[in-house]
N, CA, C, O and the ligand as a Tripos MOL2 file, in Angstrom:
@<TRIPOS>MOLECULE
protein
  261   259    66     0     0
PROTEIN
NO_CHARGES

@<TRIPOS>ATOM
      1 N           0.8450   -1.2030   -0.0050 N.3       1 MET1
      2 CA          0.0080   -0.0060   -0.0030 C.3       1 MET1
      3 C           0.8810    1.2440   -0.0070 C.2       1 MET1
      4 O           1.7570    1.4080    0.8410 O.2       1 MET1
      5 N           0.6380    2.0840   -0.9360 N.am      2 LYS2
      6 CA          1.4500    3.2940   -1.0290 C.3       2 LYS2
      7 C           0.9470    4.3640   -0.0640 C.2       2 LYS2
      8 O          -0.2170    4.3650    0.3360 O.2       2 LYS2
      9 N           1.8390    5.2620    0.2940 N.am      3 ALA3
     10 CA          1.4990    6.3350    1.2010 C.3       3 ALA3
     11 C           0.5460    7.3110    0.5250 C.2       3 ALA3
     12 O           0.6780    7.6130   -0.6610 O.2       3 ALA3
     13 N          -0.4050    7.7910    1.2940 N.am      4 VAL4
     14 CA         -1.3870    8.7490    0.7710 C.3       4 VAL4
     15 C          -1.4100    9.9600    1.6750 C.2       4 VAL4
     16 O          -0.8990    9.9490    2.7950 O.2       4 VAL4
     17 N          -2.0160   10.9920    1.1540 N.am      5 LYS5
     18 CA         -2.1390   12.1960    1.9150 C.3       5 LYS5
     19 C          -3.5670   12.3540    2.4460 C.2       5 LYS5
     20 O          -4.5250   11.9590    1.7800 O.2       5 LYS5
     21 N          -3.7040   12.9110    3.5990 N.am      6 CYS6
     22 CA         -5.0040   13.1990    4.1650 C.3       6 CYS6
     23 C          -5.7250   14.1880    3.2490 C.2       6 CYS6
     24 O          -5.1640   15.2140    2.8670 O.2       6 CYS6
     25 N          -6.9450   13.8760    2.9090 N.am      7 SER7
     26 CA         -7.7300   14.7190    2.0010 C.3       7 SER7
     27 C          -8.1000   16.0420    2.6490 C.2       7 SER7
     28 O          -8.4780   16.9940    1.9660 O.2       7 SER7
     29 N          -7.9890   16.0950    3.9650 N.am      8 PHE8
     30 CA         -8.3790   17.3490    4.6260 C.3       8 PHE8
     31 C          -7.1990   18.2120    5.0010 C.2       8 PHE8
     32 O          -7.0910   19.3640    4.5800 O.2       8 PHE8
     33 N          -6.3100   17.6390    5.8010 N.am      9 CYS9
     34 CA         -5.1950   18.4930    6.2740 C.3       9 CYS9
     35 C          -3.9290   18.3190    5.4490 C.2       9 CYS9
     36 O          -2.9350   19.0110    5.6710 O.2       9 CYS9
     37 N          -3.9680   17.3760    4.4800 N.am     10 LYS10
     38 CA         -2.8230   17.1190    3.5880 C.3      10 LYS10
     39 C          -1.6080   16.5250    4.3000 C.2      10 LYS10
     40 O          -0.5030   16.4740    3.7590 O.2      10 LYS10
     41 N          -1.8490   16.0890    5.5050 N.am     11 GLY11
     42 CA         -0.7750   15.4060    6.1990 C.3      11 GLY11
     43 C          -0.6240   13.9710    5.7060 C.2      11 GLY11
     44 O          -1.5120   13.4320    5.0460 O.2      11 GLY11
     45 N           0.4820   13.3770    6.0270 N.am     12 ASP12
     46 CA          0.7020   12.0150    5.6060 C.3      12 ASP12
     47 C          -0.2200   11.0490    6.3350 C.2      12 ASP12
     48 O          -0.4400   11.1610    7.5410 O.2      12 ASP12
     49 N          -0.7440   10.1170    5.5900 N.am     13 VAL13
     50 CA         -1.5390    9.0670    6.1860 C.3      13 VAL13
     51 C          -0.7010    7.8010    6.1900 C.2      13 VAL13
     52 O          -0.3520    7.2780    5.1310 O.2      13 VAL13
     53 N          -0.3800    7.3100    7.3720 N.am     14 GLU14
     54 CA          0.4500    6.1160    7.4110 C.3      14 GLU14
     55 C          -0.3840    4.8840    7.0530 C.2      14 GLU14
     56 O          -1.5080    4.7220    7.5290 O.2      14 GLU14
     57 N           0.1650    4.0490    6.2370 N.am     15 PRO15
     58 CA         -0.5640    2.8390    5.8460 C.3      15 PRO15
     59 C          -1.0400    2.0380    7.0570 C.2      15 PRO15
     60 O          -0.2680    1.7520    7.9730 O.2      15 PRO15
     61 N          -2.3050    1.6880    7.0440 N.am     16 GLY16
     62 CA         -2.8420    0.9250    8.1390 C.3      16 GLY16
     63 C          -3.4300    1.7360    9.2680 C.2      16 GLY16
     64 O          -4.1130    1.1910   10.1360 O.2      16 GLY16
     65 N          -3.1750    3.0340    9.2700 N.am     17 THR17
     66 CA         -3.6890    3.8400   10.3550 C.3      17 THR17
     67 C          -4.7820    4.8230    9.9130 C.2      17 THR17
     68 O          -5.5590    5.3130   10.7320 O.2      17 THR17
     69 N          -4.8250    5.0870    8.6590 N.am     18 GLY18
     70 CA         -5.7560    6.1080    8.1840 C.3      18 GLY18
     71 C          -7.1560    5.5820    7.9690 C.2      18 GLY18
     72 O          -7.4400    4.3960    8.1390 O.2      18 GLY18
     73 N          -8.0190    6.5040    7.5910 N.am     19 LEU19
     74 CA         -9.3940    6.1550    7.3140 C.3      19 LEU19
     75 C          -9.6380    6.4130    5.8210 C.2      19 LEU19
     76 O          -9.1150    7.3700    5.2500 O.2      19 LEU19
     77 N         -10.4380    5.5450    5.2060 N.am     20 MET20
     78 CA        -10.7440    5.7140    3.7940 C.3      20 MET20
     79 C         -12.2390    5.9090    3.6630 C.2      20 MET20
     80 O         -13.0220    5.2570    4.3530 O.2      20 MET20
     81 N         -12.6310    6.8000    2.7840 N.am     21 PHE21
     82 CA        -14.0480    7.0660    2.5570 C.3      21 PHE21
     83 C         -14.2800    7.1640    1.0480 C.2      21 PHE21
     84 O         -13.5820    7.8890    0.3390 O.2      21 PHE21
     85 N         -15.2650    6.4260    0.5860 N.am     22 VAL22
     86 CA        -15.5820    6.4910   -0.8420 C.3      22 VAL22
     87 C         -16.9200    7.2150   -1.0230 C.2      22 VAL22
     88 O         -17.9530    6.8060   -0.4920 O.2      22 VAL22
     89 N         -16.8600    8.3030   -1.7930 N.am     23 LYS23
     90 CA        -18.0670    9.0440   -2.0020 C.3      23 LYS23
     91 C         -18.9150    8.3770   -3.0690 C.2      23 LYS23
     92 O         -18.4530    7.4770   -3.7700 O.2      23 LYS23
     93 N         -20.1440    8.8170   -3.1880 N.am     24 ARG24
     94 CA        -21.0640    8.1900   -4.1250 C.3      24 ARG24
     95 C         -20.6010    8.3310   -5.5770 C.2      24 ARG24
     96 O         -20.9200    7.5010   -6.4270 O.2      24 ARG24
     97 N         -19.8520    9.3850   -5.8400 N.am     25 ASP25
     98 CA        -19.3670    9.5800   -7.2000 C.3      25 ASP25
     99 C         -18.0830    8.8200   -7.4720 C.2      25 ASP25
    100 O         -17.5010    8.9290   -8.5510 O.2      25 ASP25
    101 N         -17.6510    8.0570   -6.4940 N.am     26 GLY26
    102 CA        -16.4790    7.2290   -6.6900 C.3      26 GLY26
    103 C         -15.1880    7.8410   -6.2100 C.2      26 GLY26
    104 O         -14.1510    7.1780   -6.1990 O.2      26 GLY26
    105 N         -15.2340    9.0890   -5.8130 N.am     27 THR27
    106 CA        -14.0380    9.7430   -5.3100 C.3      27 THR27
    107 C         -13.6070    9.1080   -3.9930 C.2      27 THR27
    108 O         -14.4240    8.9110   -3.0940 O.2      27 THR27
    109 N         -12.3560    8.7980   -3.8880 N.am     28 ILE28
    110 CA        -11.8500    8.2010   -2.6690 C.3      28 ILE28
    111 C         -11.1170    9.2680   -1.8440 C.2      28 ILE28
    112 O         -10.2260    9.9670   -2.3260 O.2      28 ILE28
    113 N         -11.5280    9.3520   -0.6040 N.am     29 LEU29
    114 CA        -10.9000   10.3040    0.3250 C.3      29 LEU29
    115 C         -10.1650    9.5520    1.3970 C.2      29 LEU29
    116 O         -10.6230    8.5100    1.8660 O.2      29 LEU29
    117 N          -9.0250   10.0780    1.7870 N.am     30 TYR30
    118 CA         -8.2700    9.4740    2.8660 C.3      30 TYR30
    119 C          -8.1690   10.4760    4.0020 C.2      30 TYR30
    120 O          -8.0420   11.6780    3.7710 O.2      30 TYR30
    121 N          -8.2250    9.9880    5.1980 N.am     31 PHE31
    122 CA         -8.0890   10.8540    6.3480 C.3      31 PHE31
    123 C          -7.0750   10.2670    7.3460 C.2      31 PHE31
    124 O          -7.0310    9.0590    7.5780 O.2      31 PHE31
    125 N          -6.2710   11.1580    7.9200 N.am     32 CYS32
    126 CA         -5.2760   10.6990    8.8540 C.3      32 CYS32
    127 C          -5.9100   10.3970   10.2160 C.2      32 CYS32
    128 O          -5.3360    9.6570   11.0150 O.2      32 CYS32
    129 N          -7.0650   10.9540   10.4770 N.am     33 SER33
    130 CA         -7.7050   10.7490   11.7580 C.3      33 SER33
    131 C          -9.2030   10.9490   11.6270 C.2      33 SER33
    132 O          -9.6800   11.5200   10.6470 O.2      33 SER33
    133 N          -9.9420   10.4750   12.6200 N.am     34 SER34
    134 CA        -11.3840   10.6480   12.5950 C.3      34 SER34
    135 C         -11.7460   12.1300   12.7310 C.2      34 SER34
    136 O         -12.8250   12.5600   12.3260 O.2      34 SER34
    137 N         -10.8540   12.8700   13.2880 N.am     35 LYS35
    138 CA        -11.0560   14.2960   13.4130 C.3      35 LYS35
    139 C         -11.1400   14.9520   12.0410 C.2      35 LYS35
    140 O         -12.0180   15.7750   11.7830 O.2      35 LYS35
    141 N         -10.2310   14.5820   11.1860 N.am     36 CYS36
    142 CA        -10.2350   15.1330    9.8350 C.3      36 CYS36
    143 C         -11.4570   14.6510    9.0720 C.2      36 CYS36
    144 O         -12.0630   15.4110    8.3170 O.2      36 CYS36
    145 N         -11.8100   13.4230    9.2630 N.am     37 ARG37
    146 CA        -12.9730   12.8900    8.5490 C.3      37 ARG37
    147 C         -14.2470   13.6440    8.9670 C.2      37 ARG37
    148 O         -15.0870   13.9790    8.1320 O.2      37 ARG37
    149 N         -14.3660   13.8960   10.2470 N.am     38 ARG38
    150 CA        -15.5310   14.6210   10.7410 C.3      38 ARG38
    151 C         -15.5870   16.0280   10.2200 C.2      38 ARG38
    152 O         -16.6460   16.5000    9.8080 O.2      38 ARG38
    153 N         -14.4720   16.6980   10.2320 N.am     39 ASN39
    154 CA        -14.4520   18.0880    9.7520 C.3      39 ASN39
    155 C         -14.8250   18.1780    8.2900 C.2      39 ASN39
    156 O         -15.5190   19.1040    7.8700 O.2      39 ASN39
    157 N         -14.3690   17.2260    7.5280 N.am     40 MET40
    158 CA        -14.6420   17.2330    6.1110 C.3      40 MET40
    159 C         -16.1040   16.8150    5.8070 C.2      40 MET40
    160 O         -16.8140   17.4980    5.0670 O.2      40 MET40
    161 N         -16.5160   15.7210    6.3740 N.am     41 LEU41
    162 CA        -17.8040   15.1230    6.0000 C.3      41 LEU41
    163 C         -18.9830   15.6180    6.8050 C.2      41 LEU41
    164 O         -20.0920   15.7150    6.2810 O.2      41 LEU41
    165 N         -18.7670   15.9290    8.0590 N.am     42 GLU42
    166 CA        -19.8960   16.3190    8.9070 C.3      42 GLU42
    167 C         -19.9870   17.8090    9.0910 C.2      42 GLU42
    168 O         -21.0650   18.3990    9.0160 O.2      42 GLU42
    169 N         -18.8410   18.4120    9.3340 N.am     43 LEU43
    170 CA        -18.8420   19.8340    9.6330 C.3      43 LEU43
    171 C         -18.6740   20.6560    8.3580 C.2      43 LEU43
    172 O         -18.8990   21.8670    8.3650 O.2      43 LEU43
    173 N         -18.2710   19.9920    7.2430 N.am     44 LYS44
    174 CA        -18.1380   20.6860    5.9630 C.3      44 LYS44
    175 C         -17.1740   21.8210    6.0110 C.2      44 LYS44
    176 O         -17.3690   22.8440    5.3550 O.2      44 LYS44
    177 N         -16.1440   21.6540    6.7730 N.am     45 ARG45
    178 CA        -15.1610   22.7140    6.8680 C.3      45 ARG45
    179 C         -14.1670   22.6530    5.7220 C.2      45 ARG45
    180 O         -13.9260   21.6020    5.1290 O.2      45 ARG45
    181 N         -13.6070   23.7960    5.4340 N.am     46 LYS46
    182 CA        -12.5440   23.8380    4.4640 C.3      46 LYS46
    183 C         -11.2300   23.9210    5.2070 C.2      46 LYS46
    184 O         -11.1170   24.6350    6.2030 O.2      46 LYS46
    185 N         -10.2340   23.1900    4.7250 N.am     47 PRO47
    186 CA         -8.9160   23.2070    5.4180 C.3      47 PRO47
    187 C          -8.3790   24.6270    5.6250 C.2      47 PRO47
    188 O          -7.7450   24.9130    6.6400 O.2      47 PRO47
    189 N          -8.6360   25.5130    4.6540 N.am     48 ALA48
    190 CA         -8.1300   26.8720    4.7730 C.3      48 ALA48
    191 C          -8.7570   27.6260    5.9500 C.2      48 ALA48
    192 O          -8.2220   28.6280    6.4250 O.2      48 ALA48
    193 N          -9.8740   27.1290    6.3930 N.am     49 GLU49
    194 CA        -10.5660   27.8230    7.4900 C.3      49 GLU49
    195 C         -10.1960   27.2490    8.8520 C.2      49 GLU49
    196 O         -10.5940   27.7710    9.8930 O.2      49 GLU49
    197 N          -9.4420   26.1870    8.8250 N.am     50 VAL50
    198 CA         -9.1240   25.4830   10.0620 C.3      50 VAL50
    199 C          -7.6140   25.5810   10.3040 C.2      50 VAL50
    200 O          -6.8050   25.0590    9.5370 O.2      50 VAL50
    201 N          -7.2690   26.2600   11.3850 N.am     51 LYS51
    202 CA         -5.8660   26.5480   11.6410 C.3      51 LYS51
    203 C          -5.0180   25.2970   11.7160 C.2      51 LYS51
    204 O          -3.9490   25.2350   11.1080 O.2      51 LYS51
    205 N          -5.4810   24.2930   12.4560 N.am     52 TRP52
    206 CA         -4.6290   23.1140   12.6410 C.3      52 TRP52
    207 C          -4.4420   22.3500   11.3500 C.2      52 TRP52
    208 O          -3.4350   21.6640   11.1720 O.2      52 TRP52
    209 N          -5.4200   22.4620   10.4270 N.am     53 ALA53
    210 CA         -5.3170   21.7130    9.2030 C.3      53 ALA53
    211 C          -4.2510   22.2840    8.2870 C.2      53 ALA53
    212 O          -3.6070   21.5580    7.5300 O.2      53 ALA53
    213 N          -4.0770   23.5800    8.3660 N.am     54 ARG54
    214 CA         -3.1010   24.2250    7.4920 C.3      54 ARG54
    215 C          -1.6990   23.8170    7.8580 C.2      54 ARG54
    216 O          -0.7940   23.8650    7.0250 O.2      54 ARG54
    217 N          -1.5150   23.4230    9.0780 N.am     55 LYS55
    218 CA         -0.1870   23.0160    9.4970 C.3      55 LYS55
    219 C           0.1560   21.5790    9.0260 C.2      55 LYS55
    220 O           1.2960   21.1240    9.1170 O.2      55 LYS55
    221 N          -0.8590   20.9140    8.5360 N.am     56 GLY56
    222 CA         -0.6030   19.6000    7.9840 C.3      56 GLY56
    223 C          -0.5460   18.4940    9.0100 C.2      56 GLY56
    224 O           0.1640   17.5040    8.8310 O.2      56 GLY56
    225 N          -1.2950   18.6610   10.0880 N.am     57 GLY57
    226 CA         -1.3270   17.6090   11.0640 C.3      57 GLY57
    227 C          -2.5840   17.6180   11.8710 C.2      57 GLY57
    228 O          -2.8050   18.5550   12.6380 O.2      57 GLY57
    229 N          -3.4090   16.6340   11.7390 N.am     58 GLY58
    230 CA         -4.6570   16.6240   12.4820 C.3      58 GLY58
    231 C          -4.5270   15.9680   13.8210 C.2      58 GLY58
    232 O          -5.5110   15.8300   14.5470 O.2      58 GLY58
    233 N          -3.3410   15.5650   14.1610 N.am     59 LEU59
    234 CA         -3.1950   14.8050   15.3790 C.3      59 LEU59
    235 C          -2.9900   15.6510   16.6270 C.2      59 LEU59
    236 O          -3.2450   15.2050   17.7460 O.2      59 LEU59
    237 N          -2.5300   16.8650   16.4200 N.am     60 SER60
    238 CA         -2.3660   17.7570   17.5880 C.3      60 SER60
    239 C          -3.6330   18.5720   17.7610 C.2      60 SER60
    240 O          -3.9890   19.4000   16.9230 O.2      60 SER60
    241 N          -4.2910   18.3160   18.8550 N.am     61 GLU61
    242 CA         -5.5740   18.9330   19.0780 C.3      61 GLU61
    243 C          -5.5100   20.4510   19.2990 C.2      61 GLU61
    244 O          -4.6400   20.9500   20.0120 O.2      61 GLU61
    245 N          -6.4320   21.1600   18.6840 N.am     62 GLY62
    246 CA         -6.5280   22.5600   18.9560 C.3      62 GLY62
    247 C          -7.6900   22.7390   19.9210 C.2      62 GLY62
    248 O          -8.7060   22.0500   19.8220 O.2      62 GLY62
    249 N          -7.5330   23.6570   20.8400 N.am     63 ARG63
    250 CA         -8.5320   23.8070   21.8850 C.3      63 ARG63
    251 C          -9.8860   24.2460   21.3450 C.2      63 ARG63
    252 O         -10.9320   23.8820   21.8820 O.2      63 ARG63
    253 N          -9.8510   25.0080   20.3060 N.am     64 ARG64
    254 CA        -11.1160   25.5520   19.7820 C.3      64 ARG64
    255 C         -11.6560   24.7520   18.6140 C.2      64 ARG64
    256 O         -12.6410   25.1410   17.9880 O.2      64 ARG64
    257 N         -11.0200   23.6470   18.3260 N.am     65 GLY65
    258 CA        -11.5100   22.7870   17.2730 C.3      65 GLY65
    259 C         -11.2770   23.3270   15.9070 C.2      65 GLY65
    260 O         -11.6480   22.6910   14.9210 O.2      65 GLY65
    261 ZN         -5.7410   14.9340    8.4060 Zn       66 ZN66
@<TRIPOS>BOND
     1     1     2 1
     2     2     3 1
     3     3     4 2
     4     3     5 am
     5     5     6 1
     6     6     7 1
     7     7     8 2
     8     7     9 am
     9     9    10 1
    10    10    11 1
    11    11    12 2
    12    11    13 am
    13    13    14 1
    14    14    15 1
    15    15    16 2
    16    15    17 am
    17    17    18 1
    18    18    19 1
    19    19    20 2
    20    19    21 am
    21    21    22 1
    22    22    23 1
    23    23    24 2
    24    23    25 am
    25    25    26 1
    26    26    27 1
    27    27    28 2
    28    27    29 am
    29    29    30 1
    30    30    31 1
    31    31    32 2
    32    31    33 am
    33    33    34 1
    34    34    35 1
    35    35    36 2
    36    35    37 am
    37    37    38 1
    38    38    39 1
    39    39    40 2
    40    39    41 am
    41    41    42 1
    42    42    43 1
    43    43    44 2
    44    43    45 am
    45    45    46 1
    46    46    47 1
    47    47    48 2
    48    47    49 am
    49    49    50 1
    50    50    51 1
    51    51    52 2
    52    51    53 am
    53    53    54 1
    54    54    55 1
    55    55    56 2
    56    55    57 am
    57    57    58 1
    58    58    59 1
    59    59    60 2
    60    59    61 am
    61    61    62 1
    62    62    63 1
    63    63    64 2
    64    63    65 am
    65    65    66 1
    66    66    67 1
    67    67    68 2
    68    67    69 am
    69    69    70 1
    70    70    71 1
    71    71    72 2
    72    71    73 am
    73    73    74 1
    74    74    75 1
    75    75    76 2
    76    75    77 am
    77    77    78 1
    78    78    79 1
    79    79    80 2
    80    79    81 am
    81    81    82 1
    82    82    83 1
    83    83    84 2
    84    83    85 am
    85    85    86 1
    86    86    87 1
    87    87    88 2
    88    87    89 am
    89    89    90 1
    90    90    91 1
    91    91    92 2
    92    91    93 am
    93    93    94 1
    94    94    95 1
    95    95    96 2
    96    95    97 am
    97    97    98 1
    98    98    99 1
    99    99   100 2
   100    99   101 am
   101   101   102 1
   102   102   103 1
   103   103   104 2
   104   103   105 am
   105   105   106 1
   106   106   107 1
   107   107   108 2
   108   107   109 am
   109   109   110 1
   110   110   111 1
   111   111   112 2
   112   111   113 am
   113   113   114 1
   114   114   115 1
   115   115   116 2
   116   115   117 am
   117   117   118 1
   118   118   119 1
   119   119   120 2
   120   119   121 am
   121   121   122 1
   122   122   123 1
   123   123   124 2
   124   123   125 am
   125   125   126 1
   126   126   127 1
   127   127   128 2
   128   127   129 am
   129   129   130 1
   130   130   131 1
   131   131   132 2
   132   131   133 am
   133   133   134 1
   134   134   135 1
   135   135   136 2
   136   135   137 am
   137   137   138 1
   138   138   139 1
   139   139   140 2
   140   139   141 am
   141   141   142 1
   142   142   143 1
   143   143   144 2
   144   143   145 am
   145   145   146 1
   146   146   147 1
   147   147   148 2
   148   147   149 am
   149   149   150 1
   150   150   151 1
   151   151   152 2
   152   151   153 am
   153   153   154 1
   154   154   155 1
   155   155   156 2
   156   155   157 am
   157   157   158 1
   158   158   159 1
   159   159   160 2
   160   159   161 am
   161   161   162 1
   162   162   163 1
   163   163   164 2
   164   163   165 am
   165   165   166 1
   166   166   167 1
   167   167   168 2
   168   167   169 am
   169   169   170 1
   170   170   171 1
   171   171   172 2
   172   171   173 am
   173   173   174 1
   174   174   175 1
   175   175   176 2
   176   175   177 am
   177   177   178 1
   178   178   179 1
   179   179   180 2
   180   179   181 am
   181   181   182 1
   182   182   183 1
   183   183   184 2
   184   183   185 am
   185   185   186 1
   186   186   187 1
   187   187   188 2
   188   187   189 am
   189   189   190 1
   190   190   191 1
   191   191   192 2
   192   191   193 am
   193   193   194 1
   194   194   195 1
   195   195   196 2
   196   195   197 am
   197   197   198 1
   198   198   199 1
   199   199   200 2
   200   199   201 am
   201   201   202 1
   202   202   203 1
   203   203   204 2
   204   203   205 am
   205   205   206 1
   206   206   207 1
   207   207   208 2
   208   207   209 am
   209   209   210 1
   210   210   211 1
   211   211   212 2
   212   211   213 am
   213   213   214 1
   214   214   215 1
   215   215   216 2
   216   215   217 am
   217   217   218 1
   218   218   219 1
   219   219   220 2
   220   219   221 am
   221   221   222 1
   222   222   223 1
   223   223   224 2
   224   223   225 am
   225   225   226 1
   226   226   227 1
   227   227   228 2
   228   227   229 am
   229   229   230 1
   230   230   231 1
   231   231   232 2
   232   231   233 am
   233   233   234 1
   234   234   235 1
   235   235   236 2
   236   235   237 am
   237   237   238 1
   238   238   239 1
   239   239   240 2
   240   239   241 am
   241   241   242 1
   242   242   243 1
   243   243   244 2
   244   243   245 am
   245   245   246 1
   246   246   247 1
   247   247   248 2
   248   247   249 am
   249   249   250 1
   250   250   251 1
   251   251   252 2
   252   251   253 am
   253   253   254 1
   254   254   255 1
   255   255   256 2
   256   255   257 am
   257   257   258 1
   258   258   259 1
   259   259   260 2
@<TRIPOS>SUBSTRUCTURE
     1 MET1         2 RESIDUE 1 A MET
     2 LYS2         6 RESIDUE 1 A LYS
     3 ALA3        10 RESIDUE 1 A ALA
     4 VAL4        14 RESIDUE 1 A VAL
     5 LYS5        18 RESIDUE 1 A LYS
     6 CYS6        22 RESIDUE 1 A CYS
     7 SER7        26 RESIDUE 1 A SER
     8 PHE8        30 RESIDUE 1 A PHE
     9 CYS9        34 RESIDUE 1 A CYS
    10 LYS10       38 RESIDUE 1 A LYS
    11 GLY11       42 RESIDUE 1 A GLY
    12 ASP12       46 RESIDUE 1 A ASP
    13 VAL13       50 RESIDUE 1 A VAL
    14 GLU14       54 RESIDUE 1 A GLU
    15 PRO15       58 RESIDUE 1 A PRO
    16 GLY16       62 RESIDUE 1 A GLY
    17 THR17       66 RESIDUE 1 A THR
    18 GLY18       70 RESIDUE 1 A GLY
    19 LEU19       74 RESIDUE 1 A LEU
    20 MET20       78 RESIDUE 1 A MET
    21 PHE21       82 RESIDUE 1 A PHE
    22 VAL22       86 RESIDUE 1 A VAL
    23 LYS23       90 RESIDUE 1 A LYS
    24 ARG24       94 RESIDUE 1 A ARG
    25 ASP25       98 RESIDUE 1 A ASP
    26 GLY26      102 RESIDUE 1 A GLY
    27 THR27      106 RESIDUE 1 A THR
    28 ILE28      110 RESIDUE 1 A ILE
    29 LEU29      114 RESIDUE 1 A LEU
    30 TYR30      118 RESIDUE 1 A TYR
    31 PHE31      122 RESIDUE 1 A PHE
    32 CYS32      126 RESIDUE 1 A CYS
    33 SER33      130 RESIDUE 1 A SER
    34 SER34      134 RESIDUE 1 A SER
    35 LYS35      138 RESIDUE 1 A LYS
    36 CYS36      142 RESIDUE 1 A CYS
    37 ARG37      146 RESIDUE 1 A ARG
    38 ARG38      150 RESIDUE 1 A ARG
    39 ASN39      154 RESIDUE 1 A ASN
    40 MET40      158 RESIDUE 1 A MET
    41 LEU41      162 RESIDUE 1 A LEU
    42 GLU42      166 RESIDUE 1 A GLU
    43 LEU43      170 RESIDUE 1 A LEU
    44 LYS44      174 RESIDUE 1 A LYS
    45 ARG45      178 RESIDUE 1 A ARG
    46 LYS46      182 RESIDUE 1 A LYS
    47 PRO47      186 RESIDUE 1 A PRO
    48 ALA48      190 RESIDUE 1 A ALA
    49 GLU49      194 RESIDUE 1 A GLU
    50 VAL50      198 RESIDUE 1 A VAL
    51 LYS51      202 RESIDUE 1 A LYS
    52 TRP52      206 RESIDUE 1 A TRP
    53 ALA53      210 RESIDUE 1 A ALA
    54 ARG54      214 RESIDUE 1 A ARG
    55 LYS55      218 RESIDUE 1 A LYS
    56 GLY56      222 RESIDUE 1 A GLY
    57 GLY57      226 RESIDUE 1 A GLY
    58 GLY58      230 RESIDUE 1 A GLY
    59 LEU59      234 RESIDUE 1 A LEU
    60 SER60      238 RESIDUE 1 A SER
    61 GLU61      242 RESIDUE 1 A GLU
    62 GLY62      246 RESIDUE 1 A GLY
    63 ARG63      250 RESIDUE 1 A ARG
    64 ARG64      254 RESIDUE 1 A ARG
    65 GLY65      258 RESIDUE 1 A GLY
    66 ZN66       261 GROUP 0 **** ****
């Protein structure tokens, strides 16, 4: 399995640890964490609007989400 980038924060998704989501149109999204998945799919946030996502790492929690 090749390395992929998180579709939300663009951070590296380590093989075996990430989450994969297939949209109805066939687009495959990868997420480094459930936090990124939630922000993209449930909260409909854009990475540019989320400070922690711009840094390229969804693993360090921001206090304000
Ligand atoms: Zn991410």
